[in-house]
C-alpha positions as CSV (number, residue, x, y, z in Angstrom):
1,M,-0.1,-0.2,0.0
2,T,1.0,3.7,-0.7
3,Y,-0.6,7.0,-0.8
4,S,-0.3,8.3,-4.2
5,T,-0.1,7.4,-8.0
6,K,2.7,10.4,-8.5
7,P,6.5,9.7,-9.0
8,R,7.4,10.2,-5.6
9,G,10.4,8.0,-3.5
10,G,7.7,5.9,-1.9
11,V,5.7,5.1,-4.6
12,V,8.7,4.4,-6.8
13,H,10.0,1.7,-4.5
14,T,6.3,0.4,-4.1
15,L,6.2,-0.4,-7.9
16,A,9.7,-1.5,-8.1
17,L,9.3,-4.3,-5.0
18,A,5.7,-5.3,-6.5
19,E,7.0,-6.0,-9.5
20,A,9.9,-7.9,-9.0
21,L,7.8,-10.0,-5.9
22,V,5.7,-10.7,-9.0
23,D,8.3,-11.6,-11.1
24,L,9.5,-14.3,-8.1
25,G,5.7,-15.7,-8.0
26,V,4.5,-13.8,-5.0
27,P,0.9,-12.8,-5.6
28,A,1.3,-9.0,-4.7
29,H,-1.2,-6.6,-5.4
30,V,-0.6,-2.3,-5.0
31,V,-3.3,-0.5,-3.6
32,T,-3.5,3.5,-4.0
33,L,-5.3,6.6,-4.0
34,G,-5.8,8.5,-6.9
35,Q,-8.0,8.7,-9.6
36,P,-9.6,5.2,-10.6
37,G,-9.0,4.7,-14.3
38,T,-5.9,7.0,-14.7
39,G,-3.6,4.7,-13.2
40,F,0.6,5.3,-11.8
41,Y,2.6,7.7,-13.5
42,R,4.0,4.9,-15.2
43,T,2.9,1.6,-16.5
44,T,3.7,-1.6,-13.8
45,S,3.6,-5.3,-14.5
46,A,1.8,-5.4,-10.9
47,P,-2.0,-5.6,-10.3
48,F,-3.2,-2.7,-8.8
49,T,-6.4,-0.9,-7.4
50,I,-6.7,2.8,-7.2
51,V,-9.2,3.9,-4.4
52,P,-10.8,7.4,-5.0
53,A,-8.7,9.9,-3.3
54,P,-10.6,12.4,-1.2
55,S,-11.1,15.7,-2.1
56,P,-8.7,18.2,-1.7
57,A,-8.6,19.5,2.1
58,P,-7.3,23.2,3.4
59,T,-4.7,21.4,6.2
60,L,-2.4,19.0,5.9
61,E,-4.0,17.4,9.0
62,E,-7.3,17.5,7.2
63,R,-5.7,16.1,3.9
64,V,-3.4,13.2,5.8
65,F,-6.7,12.2,7.9
66,A,-9.3,11.9,5.1
67,S,-6.7,9.9,3.1
68,V,-6.3,7.5,6.4
69,D,-10.1,7.2,6.0
70,A,-10.1,6.8,2.4
71,L,-7.3,4.1,2.4
72,E,-9.3,2.4,4.8
73,A,-12.1,1.9,3.0
74,G,-11.0,0.6,0.2
75,L,-9.3,-2.4,1.9
76,R,-12.0,-3.0,3.7
77,S,-13.2,-3.5,0.2
78,L,-11.1,-5.9,-0.3
79,S,-11.4,-7.8,3.0
80,G,-10.3,-11.5,2.7
81,R,-8.2,-11.2,-0.4
82,F,-4.8,-10.7,1.5
83,E,-2.9,-12.6,4.3
84,L,-0.4,-9.6,4.6
85,V,-0.7,-6.0,4.1
86,H,2.8,-4.0,3.6
87,A,2.2,-0.2,4.5
88,Q,4.8,2.3,2.8
89,D,4.1,5.5,4.5
90,C,2.6,6.7,7.4
91,I,-1.3,7.3,5.9
92,S,-1.6,3.5,4.6
93,A,-0.3,2.4,7.6
94,R,-2.5,3.6,9.9
95,A,-5.6,2.8,7.2
96,A,-4.0,-1.4,7.4
97,A,-3.8,-1.2,11.3
98,R,-7.3,0.0,11.4
99,V,-8.4,-2.9,9.0
100,R,-6.3,-5.0,11.4
101,D,-7.8,-4.0,14.5
102,A,-11.6,-4.7,13.8
103,G,-10.8,-8.3,13.3
104,D,-11.5,-7.9,9.2
105,G,-7.4,-7.5,8.2
106,P,-4.3,-9.6,7.6
107,R,-0.7,-8.8,9.4
108,V,0.8,-5.5,9.1
109,V,4.2,-4.7,7.8
110,R,5.5,-1.1,7.6
111,T,8.7,0.5,6.0
112,V,9.8,3.4,7.2
113,H,11.5,5.6,4.3
114,H,11.9,8.4,6.9
115,I,9.9,10.9,9.8
116,D,8.5,13.4,8.5
117,D,8.7,16.9,10.3
118,F,5.3,17.4,11.1
119,T,4.3,20.4,13.6
120,T,1.1,19.6,14.8
121,Q,0.7,17.4,18.0
122,A,-2.2,15.0,15.9
123,L,0.1,14.5,13.4
124,I,3.1,13.7,15.1
125,D,0.7,11.6,17.5
126,C,-0.6,9.7,14.2
127,Q,2.8,9.0,12.7
128,R,4.1,7.5,15.9
129,Q,0.8,5.3,15.8
130,S,2.2,4.5,12.3
131,V,5.3,2.9,13.4
132,V,4.5,1.8,16.3
133,E,1.2,-0.4,15.1
134,P,2.4,-2.6,12.9
135,D,3.4,-6.0,13.0
136,A,6.8,-5.5,11.8
137,V,8.9,-2.6,10.8
138,L,11.0,-2.6,8.1
139,V,13.6,0.5,7.0
140,V,16.5,0.9,4.3
141,S,19.4,1.9,6.1
142,N,21.0,1.2,9.3
143,A,21.0,4.9,10.2
144,W,16.8,4.8,10.3
145,R,17.1,1.2,12.2
146,D,19.1,2.9,15.0
147,L,16.4,6.0,14.9
148,I,13.5,4.0,15.1
149,Q,15.3,1.9,18.0
150,R,15.8,4.7,19.9
151,E,13.1,7.1,19.5
152,F,10.3,4.3,18.9
153,R,12.0,1.4,21.3
154,I,10.8,-0.7,18.2
155,E,13.3,-3.2,16.5
156,A,13.1,-2.7,13.4
157,Q,14.7,-4.9,9.9
158,V,16.8,-3.3,7.4
159,V,15.9,-4.3,3.6
160,R,18.0,-1.9,1.6
161,N,16.1,-0.6,-2.1
162,G,17.2,-1.5,-5.2
163,V,18.1,-0.5,-8.8
164,D,17.0,-2.0,-12.4
165,V,20.4,-1.1,-13.8
166,A,19.3,-2.2,-17.4
167,R,16.4,0.9,-17.4
168,F,19.3,3.2,-17.9
169,P,21.0,2.3,-21.3
170,P,23.3,4.6,-23.1
171,I,21.5,7.5,-25.0
172,S,22.2,8.8,-28.7
173,P,24.6,12.2,-29.1
174,R,21.5,13.7,-30.6
175,L,19.1,12.9,-27.6
176,R,21.7,14.2,-25.0
177,T,22.4,17.0,-27.2
178,A,18.3,17.7,-27.5
179,L,18.0,17.1,-23.6
180,R,20.6,19.8,-22.7
181,M,19.6,22.0,-25.2
182,S,16.1,22.4,-24.0
183,V,17.7,23.5,-20.7
184,G,20.3,26.0,-22.4
185,A,23.3,23.7,-21.6
186,V,24.5,22.6,-24.6
187,E,27.8,24.3,-23.6
188,R,27.5,24.9,-20.5
189,P,27.5,21.8,-17.1
190,L,24.7,20.5,-16.5
191,L,23.8,19.7,-12.9
192,L,20.6,17.7,-12.0
193,G,18.5,18.0,-9.4
194,V,15.6,15.2,-8.5
195,G,13.0,15.5,-5.9
196,G,11.9,19.1,-6.6
197,I,12.6,22.2,-4.3
198,E,11.6,21.0,-0.1
199,P,13.6,21.4,2.7
200,R,14.8,17.9,3.3
201,K,16.0,18.0,-0.2
202,G,18.5,20.9,0.9
203,S,17.4,22.7,-2.3
204,V,18.3,26.5,-0.9
205,Y,21.9,25.2,-0.3
206,L,22.1,24.0,-3.5
207,V,21.3,27.5,-5.0
208,E,23.5,29.1,-3.2
209,A,26.3,26.6,-4.3
210,L,25.5,27.2,-7.8
211,A,25.7,31.0,-7.1
212,R,29.4,30.3,-6.3
213,L,30.3,27.8,-9.4
214,R,29.3,30.7,-11.4
215,Q,32.6,32.5,-10.2
216,R,34.4,29.9,-10.9
217,V,33.2,27.5,-13.3
218,R,33.2,29.3,-17.5
219,P,30.5,28.8,-19.2
220,A,28.2,28.7,-15.9
221,P,26.8,25.9,-15.0
222,V,22.7,25.0,-15.4
223,L,21.0,23.7,-12.7
224,A,17.5,21.5,-13.9
225,V,15.2,20.7,-11.3
226,I,13.4,17.6,-11.7
227,G,10.4,16.6,-9.6
228,G,8.0,18.7,-7.2
229,H,5.0,16.7,-6.6
230,S,4.2,16.5,-2.5
231,F,1.7,15.3,-0.2
232,Q,2.7,18.3,2.2
233,D,2.9,22.1,1.1
234,Y,6.4,23.6,0.5
235,E,5.1,26.1,-1.6
236,Q,6.4,28.9,1.1
237,Y,9.9,27.4,1.0
238,R,10.0,27.1,-2.6
239,Q,8.9,30.8,-3.0
240,D,11.8,31.6,-0.7
241,T,14.2,29.3,-2.2
242,L,14.0,31.2,-5.8
243,R,13.9,34.5,-4.1
244,R,17.0,33.9,-2.7
245,A,18.5,32.7,-6.4
246,D,17.1,36.2,-7.6
247,E,18.9,38.0,-5.0
248,L,22.1,36.0,-5.9
249,G,22.0,37.0,-9.5
250,L,20.6,33.4,-10.8
251,R,18.1,33.7,-13.6
252,L,15.1,31.5,-13.3
253,G,14.7,29.6,-17.2
254,H,18.5,30.4,-17.6
255,D,20.8,29.0,-14.7
256,I,17.7,27.2,-13.0
257,V,15.1,25.5,-15.1
258,L,12.4,23.5,-13.1
259,L,11.3,21.3,-15.2
260,G,8.6,19.6,-12.9
261,T,7.5,16.1,-13.1
262,V,8.7,14.5,-16.5
263,P,7.8,11.4,-17.9
264,D,9.0,8.4,-16.4
265,D,10.1,6.9,-19.6
266,E,11.8,10.5,-20.2
267,M,14.0,10.0,-16.5
268,P,16.7,7.5,-18.1
269,G,17.7,10.2,-20.5
270,W,18.4,13.3,-18.2
271,Y,20.3,11.2,-16.1
272,R,22.6,10.2,-19.2
273,A,22.4,13.9,-20.6
274,A,23.9,15.6,-17.1
275,D,27.1,16.0,-15.9
276,V,26.4,15.4,-12.4
277,L,23.8,14.4,-9.9
278,A,23.8,17.0,-7.0
279,F,21.7,15.5,-4.1
280,P,22.5,17.5,-0.8
281,S,19.6,16.2,1.3
282,V,19.6,17.0,4.8
283,K,17.5,14.2,5.3
284,E,16.7,10.7,3.2
285,G,15.7,7.1,3.9
286,F,18.2,6.0,1.5
287,G,18.3,8.1,-2.0
288,L,16.6,5.9,-4.9
289,A,17.9,8.5,-7.1
290,V,21.6,8.4,-6.2
291,L,21.4,4.6,-7.5
292,E,19.4,5.8,-10.2
293,A,22.3,8.1,-11.3
294,M,25.3,5.3,-10.6
295,A,23.1,3.2,-12.8
296,A,23.2,5.4,-15.7
297,D,27.2,6.6,-15.4
298,L,26.6,9.7,-13.6
299,P,28.7,11.1,-11.0
300,V,27.3,11.7,-7.6
301,V,27.8,14.5,-5.0
302,T,25.5,14.2,-1.8
303,S,26.0,15.3,1.6
304,D,27.8,13.7,4.3
305,I,24.5,12.3,6.3
306,A,24.7,9.0,7.8
307,V,22.4,6.8,5.4
308,F,24.9,7.8,2.6
309,R,27.7,7.0,3.9
310,E,26.4,3.4,4.2
311,Y,26.8,2.9,0.6
312,L,28.7,5.6,-0.8
313,T,33.1,6.0,-0.4
314,P,34.1,9.8,-0.7
315,G,36.3,9.8,-4.1
316,D,35.6,6.1,-4.7
317,N,31.4,6.0,-5.9
318,A,30.7,9.8,-4.7
319,L,31.8,13.3,-3.8
320,L,29.9,13.8,-0.2
321,A,30.0,17.7,1.3
322,S,29.0,18.6,4.7
323,A,25.5,18.9,5.2
324,G,24.5,22.7,4.8
325,D,28.2,23.5,4.0
326,V,27.6,25.6,0.8
327,G,31.3,26.1,0.3
328,A,31.9,22.5,0.6
329,L,29.1,21.7,-1.6
330,A,30.4,23.9,-4.1
331,D,33.7,22.5,-3.8
332,A,32.5,18.9,-4.9
333,L,30.2,20.2,-7.4
334,H,33.3,22.3,-9.4
335,D,35.5,18.8,-8.9
336,V,33.3,16.6,-10.2
337,V,32.4,19.2,-13.5
338,T,36.5,20.1,-13.9
339,D,38.3,17.1,-13.5
340,T,37.8,14.6,-15.9
341,S,40.0,11.5,-14.2
342,L,37.7,11.8,-11.3
343,R,34.5,12.0,-13.1
344,A,35.8,8.5,-14.6
345,R,37.0,7.4,-11.2
346,L,33.5,7.8,-9.8
347,I,31.6,6.5,-12.7
348,E,33.3,3.1,-12.5
349,G,32.5,3.2,-8.7
350,G,28.8,4.1,-9.1
351,R,28.5,1.1,-11.8
352,R,30.1,-1.4,-9.2
353,T,27.7,0.3,-6.6
354,A,24.7,0.0,-8.5
355,R,25.4,-3.6,-9.6
356,A,25.2,-4.5,-5.9
357,F,22.0,-3.2,-5.5
358,T,18.7,-5.2,-7.2
359,W,15.3,-5.2,-7.0
360,H,15.7,-9.0,-7.1
361,A,17.3,-9.0,-3.8
362,T,15.3,-6.6,-1.9
363,A,12.6,-8.9,-2.9
364,E,14.0,-11.7,-2.1
365,K,14.3,-10.5,1.6
366,H,10.9,-8.9,1.7
367,R,9.5,-12.5,0.8
368,E,11.2,-14.3,3.2
369,I,9.8,-11.6,6.0
370,Y,6.5,-11.8,4.9
371,D,6.5,-15.9,5.1
372,R,7.8,-16.0,8.6
373,L,5.0,-13.1,9.6
374,V,2.2,-15.1,8.1
375,A,3.2,-18.2,9.8
376,A,3.4,-16.7,13.1
377,P,1.1,-17.0,15.9
378,V,-2.4,-14.1,15.4
379,I,-1.7,-11.2,18.0
380,A,-5.0,-9.8,19.7
381,P,-6.1,-6.6,18.0
382,R,-4.5,-3.1,19.2
383,V,-6.4,-0.6,21.2
384,R,-7.1,2.7,19.4
385,Q,-5.1,5.3,20.9
386,T,-5.2,8.4,19.3
387,P,-7.9,10.5,17.0
388,C,-6.9,9.1,13.7
389,A,-6.5,5.9,14.8
């Protein structure tokens, strides 16, 4: 279960995992919120049900609680079809637990990709319940396993992400030129940002680093940003970041190009067309975009946070700059776009890393966990504890 049909990290993970499970012979079925008949952001070989999404609501609390209600109703309508429900986010975990606790539903597994920085007590409580209620909790990195144990006293199991290397083949020089031309980067270095403009992506630090690069690299680089759909409202942060860009003399449409959500079949081309993935996140569960970039032979610059240090080695498969350190980020980006031997080393290291993370291996690990949970004794229904329970 997931909360959307849009190309956010948890949804991308959900579809890739479901498809790998189906390939293993596991009868997996995806349930999500969206517009029935529209489908996901891409075609999928996994069977799915799209539950009608609730009408837009003015506050985040109202959107979250309405979405939990809608997913609960959708799951109840499928009652009896599944032995286990695997929730990929707070919303779907709450919905699944409600169905289970009413005596109508199967075991519940939750993957915690990250913890949102909610500011109201109702959402903080709701998120906490979404972690403590499931029968088992999974995470995609050791750092999040440790955090879940420390903050929630839950023993989570690590099952890492994967990547389909075959999805990112080389592209023709003509396509590469066309993509770069579309953002004004035929003769200029092209930095690629993935995930839109939002706080946890460290977008404002990237903008400030880009301004510094203009003084050191000629011709000046272009930053193309892909993505932007989010359940939360980051419009104020987006406007503040773009205002900061303007203050620094960066022109929207010339130095920074916002591509928004691009068709899924275009993503491999953008990874191949760019010169570096600029990914200075201050919080990530794992960083799927990093694996995708490495699978496409794109050098990677990230922030030096715990999740990245689990599979990235500075100077071997990526460059890491201290989170929030604009100078260090600018230095790392400068080195990648100007040093050809460094680029070659990072590309080769990235290839090795990408090959080590497959969705097949991820699905095998999930199947083992599912089988163990289904075979375990049934636990008595939980008591509802919060307003959104």
